[in-house]
MDAnalysis code that builds the backbone (N, CA, C; Angstrom):
import MDAnalysis as mda
import numpy as np

u = mda.Universe.empty(240, n_residues=80, atom_resindex=np.repeat(np.arange(80), 3), trajectory=True)
u.add_TopologyAttr("name", ["N", "CA", "C"] * 80)
u.add_TopologyAttr("resid", np.arange(1, 81))
u.add_TopologyAttr("resname", ["MET", "THR", "LYS", "PRO", "PRO", "ALA", "ILE", "ALA", "VAL", "SER", "TYR", "LYS", "PRO", "LEU", "TRP", "LYS", "LEU", "LEU", "ILE", "ASP", "ARG", "GLU", "LEU", "GLN", "LYS", "GLN", "ASP", "LEU", "ARG", "LYS", "MET", "THR", "GLY", "LEU", "SER", "GLY", "ALA", "THR", "ILE", "ALA", "LYS", "LEU", "GLY", "ARG", "ASP", "GLU", "ASN", "VAL", "THR", "THR", "THR", "VAL", "LEU", "VAL", "LYS", "ILE", "CYS", "GLU", "ALA", "LEU", "ASP", "CYS", "ASP", "ILE", "ALA", "ASP", "ILE", "CYS", "GLU", "VAL", "VAL", "PRO", "THR", "GLU", "MET", "LYS", "ARG", "GLU", "THR", "ASP"])
u.atoms.positions = np.array([
    [88.275, 135.562, 138.414],
    [88.815, 136.675, 139.174],
    [90.331, 136.509, 139.300],
    [91.071, 137.555, 138.976],
    [92.518, 137.520, 139.023],
    [93.009, 137.747, 140.447],
    [93.964, 136.938, 140.830],
    [94.540, 137.042, 142.161],
    [95.525, 138.220, 142.197],
    [95.455, 139.084, 143.225],
    [96.419, 140.189, 143.304],
    [97.821, 139.656, 143.574],
    [98.833, 140.379, 143.147],
    [100.200, 139.901, 143.375],
    [100.503, 139.860, 144.871],
    [101.234, 138.854, 145.291],
    [101.631, 138.737, 146.685],
    [102.725, 139.758, 146.981],
    [102.678, 140.306, 148.182],
    [103.682, 141.295, 148.572],
    [104.352, 140.867, 149.869],
    [105.506, 141.403, 150.102],
    [106.263, 141.104, 151.314],
    [106.958, 142.372, 151.786],
    [107.386, 142.361, 153.021],
    [108.123, 143.491, 153.577],
    [109.606, 143.162, 153.542],
    [110.394, 144.138, 153.144],
    [111.847, 143.991, 153.150],
    [112.423, 145.043, 154.098],
    [113.378, 144.632, 154.915],
    [114.037, 145.559, 155.836],
    [115.431, 145.938, 155.342],
    [115.697, 145.739, 154.068],
    [116.996, 146.125, 153.508],
    [117.319, 147.600, 153.755],
    [116.335, 148.498, 153.658],
    [116.653, 149.902, 153.961],
    [117.178, 150.100, 155.392],
    [116.690, 149.302, 156.338],
    [117.178, 149.389, 157.722],
    [118.648, 149.002, 157.784],
    [119.000, 147.908, 157.144],
    [120.393, 147.451, 157.197],
    [121.324, 148.439, 156.497],
    [120.850, 149.043, 155.405],
    [121.655, 150.061, 154.723],
    [121.839, 151.283, 155.608],
    [120.772, 151.663, 156.320],
    [120.844, 152.810, 157.225],
    [121.837, 152.548, 158.358],
    [121.814, 151.342, 158.896],
    [122.773, 151.006, 159.949],
    [124.204, 151.086, 159.428],
    [124.437, 150.590, 158.230],
    [125.781, 150.654, 157.637],
    [126.201, 152.109, 157.454],
    [125.302, 152.935, 156.921],
    [125.604, 154.353, 156.709],
    [125.959, 155.058, 158.012],
    [125.336, 154.629, 159.102],
    [125.578, 155.254, 160.411],
    [126.641, 154.511, 161.217],
    [127.281, 153.553, 160.577],
    [128.337, 152.752, 161.193],
    [127.855, 152.093, 162.487],
    [126.658, 151.517, 162.416],
    [126.065, 150.792, 163.539],
    [125.924, 149.324, 163.181],
    [125.907, 148.480, 164.197],
    [125.692, 147.050, 164.004],
    [124.350, 146.659, 164.603],
    [123.935, 145.435, 164.328],
    [122.662, 144.944, 164.860],
    [122.655, 144.983, 166.388],
    [123.801, 144.700, 167.005],
    [123.883, 144.738, 168.463],
    [123.647, 146.158, 168.973],
    [124.142, 147.149, 168.248],
    [123.912, 148.544, 168.621],
    [122.421, 148.870, 168.562],
    [121.762, 148.376, 167.522],
    [120.323, 148.593, 167.381],
    [119.576, 147.951, 168.548],
    [119.980, 146.757, 168.939],
    [119.364, 146.083, 170.092],
    [119.477, 146.927, 171.346],
    [120.668, 147.439, 171.598],
    [120.888, 148.250, 172.796],
    [120.088, 149.545, 172.748],
    [120.024, 150.164, 171.588],
    [119.320, 151.443, 171.436],
    [117.806, 151.302, 171.608],
    [117.277, 150.147, 171.218],
    [115.827, 149.959, 171.196],
    [115.302, 149.084, 172.328],
    [116.156, 148.249, 172.904],
    [115.708, 147.306, 173.912],
    [114.997, 146.098, 173.320],
    [115.118, 145.915, 172.014],
    [114.477, 144.780, 171.352],
    [115.245, 143.499, 171.649],
    [114.545, 142.386, 171.593],
    [115.178, 141.086, 171.843],
    [115.978, 140.642, 170.619],
    [116.877, 139.723, 170.868],
    [117.639, 139.130, 169.775],
    [116.733, 138.417, 168.784],
    [115.654, 137.821, 169.293],
    [114.705, 137.119, 168.420],
    [114.022, 138.091, 167.460],
    [113.696, 139.282, 167.957],
    [113.055, 140.284, 167.089],
    [114.025, 140.776, 166.027],
    [115.273, 141.000, 166.407],
    [116.288, 141.423, 165.433],
    [116.463, 140.329, 164.384],
    [116.435, 139.076, 164.820],
    [116.553, 137.944, 163.884],
    [115.368, 137.922, 162.920],
    [114.171, 138.184, 163.414],
    [112.993, 138.232, 162.539],
    [113.158, 139.321, 161.486],
    [113.674, 140.463, 161.886],
    [113.924, 141.540, 160.925],
    [114.940, 141.086, 159.876],
    [115.956, 140.358, 160.316],
    [116.981, 139.857, 159.404],
    [116.443, 138.872, 158.389],
    [115.350, 138.185, 158.745],
    [114.720, 137.225, 157.830],
    [113.524, 137.835, 157.098],
    [113.352, 139.148, 157.218],
    [112.233, 139.872, 156.584],
    [110.876, 139.307, 157.010],
    [110.776, 138.904, 158.266],
    [109.513, 138.402, 158.790],
    [108.705, 139.568, 159.365],
    [107.425, 139.317, 159.598],
    [106.556, 140.352, 160.140],
    [106.901, 140.654, 161.595],
    [106.894, 141.937, 161.917],
    [107.046, 142.406, 163.294],
    [105.937, 143.414, 163.548],
    [105.710, 143.750, 164.802],
    [104.632, 144.684, 165.127],
    [105.020, 146.110, 164.766],
    [104.017, 146.942, 164.640],
    [104.294, 148.357, 164.386],
    [104.994, 148.983, 165.580],
    [104.771, 148.461, 166.767],
    [105.465, 148.960, 167.955],
    [106.972, 148.795, 167.795],
    [107.395, 147.671, 167.256],
    [108.818, 147.423, 167.001],
    [109.353, 148.435, 165.997],
    [108.609, 148.646, 164.927],
    [109.051, 149.599, 163.899],
    [109.145, 151.014, 164.459],
    [108.197, 151.392, 165.298],
    [108.214, 152.730, 165.908],
    [109.420, 152.873, 166.838],
    [109.734, 151.844, 167.622],
    [110.912, 151.889, 168.500],
    [112.183, 152.124, 167.678],
    [112.281, 151.433, 166.555],
    [113.460, 151.591, 165.692],
    [113.518, 153.004, 165.140],
    [112.388, 153.505, 164.669],
    [112.340, 154.863, 164.117],
    [112.718, 155.906, 165.168],
    [112.221, 155.727, 166.383],
    [112.562, 156.663, 167.457],
    [114.054, 156.611, 167.781],
    [114.612, 155.408, 167.855],
    [116.026, 155.249, 168.190],
    [116.937, 155.828, 167.111],
    [116.536, 155.660, 165.861],
    [117.366, 156.122, 164.744],
    [116.956, 157.506, 164.233],
    [115.909, 158.070, 164.835],
    [115.388, 159.378, 164.430],
    [115.131, 159.413, 162.922],
    [114.274, 158.490, 162.494],
    [113.968, 158.385, 161.074],
    [112.489, 158.069, 160.878],
    [112.066, 157.996, 159.647],
    [110.696, 157.681, 159.280],
    [110.603, 156.187, 158.956],
    [109.402, 155.647, 159.048],
    [109.214, 154.216, 158.781],
    [109.639, 153.837, 157.361],
    [109.479, 154.752, 156.422],
    [109.884, 154.483, 155.037],
    [111.406, 154.373, 154.907],
    [112.133, 154.853, 155.920],
    [113.591, 154.756, 155.892],
    [114.098, 153.380, 156.321],
    [113.202, 152.549, 156.905],
    [113.668, 151.269, 157.437],
    [113.010, 150.052, 156.797],
    [111.940, 150.250, 156.034],
    [111.315, 149.094, 155.387],
    [110.646, 149.507, 154.085],
    [110.386, 148.500, 153.265],
    [109.696, 148.741, 152.004],
    [108.841, 147.524, 151.684],
    [107.787, 147.757, 150.945],
    [106.903, 146.673, 150.518],
    [107.272, 146.328, 149.083],
    [107.534, 145.045, 148.858],
    [107.951, 144.599, 147.520],
    [107.131, 143.378, 147.111],
    [106.887, 143.220, 145.807],
    [106.230, 141.991, 145.348],
    [107.122, 140.794, 145.681],
    [106.532, 139.684, 146.043],
    [107.336, 138.523, 146.430],
    [108.202, 138.022, 145.290],
    [107.757, 138.175, 144.044],
    [108.602, 137.762, 142.910],
    [109.872, 138.586, 142.878],
    [109.748, 139.890, 143.127],
    [110.907, 140.784, 143.117],
    [111.810, 140.465, 144.303],
    [111.230, 140.167, 145.449],
    [111.998, 139.842, 146.640],
    [112.854, 138.602, 146.403],
    [112.293, 137.583, 145.763],
    [113.038, 136.359, 145.480],
    [114.229, 136.639, 144.567],
    [114.058, 137.573, 143.626],
    [115.120, 137.888, 142.682],
    [116.275, 138.608, 143.370],
    [115.986, 139.438, 144.403],
    [117.028, 140.226, 145.047],
    [117.673, 139.511, 146.208],
    [117.099, 138.416, 146.696],
    [117.681, 137.684, 147.826],
    [118.813, 136.794, 147.393],
])
């Protein structure tokens, strides 16, 4: 049986969106009320709850696809 490719979440679209809107991570923290630890997890492309993602989407008035993407881990390693 062949193992399916491993996938990971990337938050690069979120960081690009913040740059486009001339916002910083601290601005996102203030807008959402998220902790510094949660922002750090996003910066390391670690898993966060859907509640966190929804808070970000509400604060930035965007869709979840605008802030994250699912990528194969091989591709993620190449772009990091």
